N, C-alpha and C positions, 0 to 999 in steps of 0.2 A: 050749056052747062059740059058738054063734050070734054071741053079743055081741063076743067075742074076736075073730072073724073081720072084723066090722064095724069094729072098733078098727084091726085090722091094714091094713086095704083104706081106711083114712082116712073111713069112713063115719059114725062117731061120734068126737066128742071125748070122751075119758073124763074123768069128774067125779073129784073126790078120794075120794068115797063109794066109786066103781066100784074106784079103785087099790085103797084099802083093802081090799074085799072078794076082790078078785084075788091081793092079797098073802097075805091069809088062807088062801084056798083053796090055795095054793103053799106056806104053811107057811114063807112068806118074810117079809122087811120092804121097805117101799118108801122109797127116798130121792128124795126131790123136792127139787131144787136150780134154780131159774131161771137161775142164772148159766151154766148148760151146756147142752148141745144132746144127746141128748133130754133134756128136762127132768126126767125120772124114772127110775129103774130098778128092778128087782126085785134083790134081794141076798137068799143065802140065810142062813139063821141057822145061828149055829156048833152042831154036835153036842154 
């Protein structure tokens, strides 16, 4: 989880690959939309 802490503290700019890996690990999807801030968010999957 050290990587997540670094992202949260703005110590690392997450790559698309990292975002995808985090989404998979959290059993969710990642919505990436550069028109809004923040540019991405994790969404739970429908059960």
